[in-house]
C-alpha positions in Angstrom: 50.7 -15.5 -55.7 48.5 -17.8 -53.3 45.3 -17.2 -54.4 42.3 -17.6 -51.2 41.1 -20.9 -53.2 44.6 -22.5 -52.5 45.1 -22.2 -48.7 41.7 -23.0 -47.9 42.2 -26.4 -50.3 45.9 -26.6 -48.6 44.6 -26.1 -44.5 41.9 -28.5 -45.2 44.2 -31.3 -47.7 47.3 -30.8 -46.1 46.0 -30.8 -42.4 42.2 -32.3 -41.7 42.6 -35.0 -43.3 45.8 -35.5 -41.2 46.0 -38.4 -39.5 42.8 -39.9 -36.8 40.9 -36.6 -35.7 37.4 -35.3 -33.3 35.0 -33.5 -32.3 34.0 -32.0 -29.3 31.2 -28.7 -28.3 32.9 -26.6 -25.0 31.1 -24.4 -23.0 33.5 -21.2 -22.8 31.8 -19.6 -19.7 31.1 -22.7 -18.1 34.5 -24.4 -19.5 32.9 -27.9 -18.8 33.2 -30.2 -22.4 29.5 -30.4 -23.2 30.0 -33.4 -26.3 32.6 -35.4 -27.7 32.5 -37.0 -31.2 31.5 -41.0 -31.3 35.3 -41.9 -31.6 36.4 -39.9 -29.0 38.1 -42.2 -26.1 39.2 -44.7 -29.1 41.1 -41.8 -30.2 42.3 -39.8 -27.0 42.2 -42.7 -24.8 40.3 -40.0 -22.5 37.1 -41.9 -21.2 33.7 -39.7 -22.4 32.7 -39.8 -18.2 35.6 -38.3 -17.2 35.5 -35.6 -19.5 32.1 -34.7 -20.2 30.8 -31.6 -18.0 33.5 -32.3 -15.8 35.3 -28.9 -13.3 38.3 -27.8 -15.0 38.8 -30.5 -17.2 41.3 -29.3 -19.9 43.0 -31.7 -23.3 45.9 -28.3 -24.7 49.1 -28.7 -22.5 49.3 -25.8 -19.3 51.3 -23.4 -20.9 48.8 -23.2 -24.0 45.8 -23.1 -21.1 47.2 -20.4 -19.5 48.8 -18.1 -22.4 47.5 -19.0 -26.0 43.9 -20.1 -25.1 43.1 -17.1 -23.7 44.9 -14.7 -26.6 43.0 -17.7 -29.0 39.5 -16.6 -28.6 40.1 -13.2 -27.9 40.6 -12.6 -31.7 37.3 -15.0 -32.4 35.2 -12.8 -30.5 36.6 -9.6 -31.5 36.0 -11.4 -35.1 33.1 -12.2 -34.2 31.9 -9.1 -33.4 33.5 -6.7 -36.1 31.9 -9.0 -38.8 29.0 -10.7 -36.5 26.6 -9.0 -39.9 28.9 -11.2 -42.9 29.6 -14.4 -41.2 28.5 -17.0 -43.5 31.3 -19.1 -45.6 33.8 -18.0 -43.5 36.6 -21.1 -42.0 38.3 -20.3 -38.8 41.2 -22.2 -37.4 44.1 -23.0 -35.1 46.6 -25.8 -33.8 47.3 -26.5 -30.2 49.9 -28.5 -27.9 47.1 -31.9 -27.0 47.3 -34.2 -24.2 46.8 -38.2 -24.4 45.4 -40.3 -21.5 48.7 -41.4 -21.7 50.2 -37.9 -21.7 51.7 -37.7 -25.5 51.8 -34.4 -26.3 51.0 -33.7 -30.7 50.3 -31.1 -32.2 46.3 -30.9 -33.1 45.2 -29.2 -36.4 41.6 -26.9 -35.6 39.1 -26.2 -37.0 35.6 -24.0 -35.9 32.4 -25.6 -36.6 30.3 -23.7 -34.9 30.0 -21.3 -32.4 27.5 -19.8 -30.3 27.9 -16.0 -29.7 26.6 -13.0 -26.6 27.4 -10.2 -25.6 30.9 -10.4 -27.4 31.3 -13.3 -26.0 32.2 -16.9 -27.5 30.0 -18.7 -24.9 29.9 -23.0 -27.0 32.4 -23.4 -29.3 32.8 -26.3 -31.7 35.9 -27.9 -32.6 37.4 -30.3 -35.5 40.3 -31.7 -34.9 42.9 -33.9 -36.5 45.6 -35.3 -34.8 48.9 -35.6 -36.7 52.6 -37.0 -36.5 54.5 -34.3 -39.0 55.5 -31.0 -37.9 53.2 -28.8 -37.9 54.1 -25.4 -40.0 55.5 -23.0 -37.6 53.3 -19.9 -39.2 50.7 -22.4 -38.5 51.2 -21.7 -34.2 51.3 -18.3 -34.5 47.4 -17.0 -34.7 43.7 -17.9 -35.8 43.5 -17.9 -39.4 40.0 -17.2 -41.7 39.2 -18.2 -44.4 36.3 -16.9 -46.9 36.1 -17.5 -50.5 32.9 -16.7 -51.5 34.4 -12.7 -50.5 37.5 -13.9 -51.5 39.5 -12.8 -48.2 41.2 -14.8 -45.7 43.1 -13.3 -42.6 46.7 -15.7 -42.3 47.9 -16.4 -39.0 46.4 -13.6 -37.1 48.5 -13.6 -34.5 46.3 -10.1 -31.9 43.2 -8.6 -31.8 46.1 -4.9 -33.2 47.0 -7.6 -36.0 43.4 -8.5 -36.8 42.4 -5.2 -36.3 45.0 -3.7 -39.0 43.8 -5.8 -41.2 39.9 -5.3 -41.1 41.4 -1.4 -41.2 43.5 -2.7 -44.8 39.8 -4.2 -45.7 38.3 -1.0 -45.0 40.5 1.2 -47.6 39.3 2.8 -50.5 39.9 1.5 -54.1 42.8 4.7 -54.1 44.2 4.0 -51.6 44.2 0.5 -52.6 45.4 1.7 -55.5 48.8 3.5 -54.3 50.0 1.2 -52.5 50.2 -2.0 -56.1 52.1 1.2 -57.5 54.0 1.6 -54.5 55.0 -2.3 -53.6 55.9 -2.0 -58.0 58.3 0.4 -56.7 57.4 4.1 -58.0 58.3 7.1 -56.0 56.0 9.4 -55.3 57.1 11.9 -58.9 55.8 9.0 -60.3 53.2 7.5 -58.5 51.5 10.9 -58.9 52.6 11.0 -63.0 50.2 7.2 -63.4 47.1 8.6 -61.6 46.8 12.2 -62.8 48.0 13.4 -58.9 49.6 15.7 -57.3 53.0 15.0 -55.4 51.4 16.3 -52.2 47.9 14.6 -53.0 50.3 11.3 -53.3 52.4 11.9 -49.5 48.8 13.0 -47.9 47.4 8.9 -49.3 50.3 7.8 -47.8 49.9 9.5 -44.8 46.7 8.5 -44.2 46.9 5.0 -45.3 49.3 4.6 -41.9 46.7 6.3 -40.5 44.3 4.5 -40.9 45.6 1.0 -40.7 47.8 1.9 -37.2 50.7 0.2 -38.9 54.2 1.8 -39.1 55.3 3.4 -41.9 53.6 2.6 -45.6 56.3 -0.4 -46.4 54.4 -2.7 -43.1 50.6 -1.6 -44.8 52.4 -3.6 -48.5 53.6 -6.2 -45.9 49.9 -6.7 -44.6 48.2 -6.3 -48.4 50.4 -9.5 -49.8 48.8 -11.4 -46.7 45.5 -10.5 -48.0 45.9 -11.2 -50.7 45.0 -7.4 -52.3 47.0 -7.7 -54.8 
């Protein structure tokens, strides 16, 4: 199983060290770029004076702006709201199709390095971007990834708010509930599980029902798949 440390090192090493890179600060309320890195023009072809504080200026494709961007913003806002008291140590990653000045389109792997958050909404966001010619792993195009080495937590490829909320619910399960999920993943039957943890079969089935209810997953096997994504066992 991939460790949390390996996951972050893989993301940063494989993507953030590839190709040209640049940074920008974007005001989400005014929908304007407030600042860009010194190398922005040499990398992208855009002059600073045509992008800074320009109304409606975008660097992603129209499809991304209309469909994926609102979803990514909603995921980020929900995450920052849930973990607002424990954000230190978290790194956030996502990808998007970047449009150069000359019309070329290439994938960008982006790391959110700073967020100004107010009333459950992102006011301003600072993003470090890396452009590269290689094909991005299809899984990384699905959503947002959050990694925290200090707390040994990783939310990989979160594709919706519901997806994020399920991951959060699983991380909130009790040690006993996690133990049951781990034993189920090993293939133990209800009878074997009951004997293993010294409880009745009824207690085991009740735990399973409660787990599915708490996590809002379709069944216990779906819950286990989420646990594997989260590196819980």
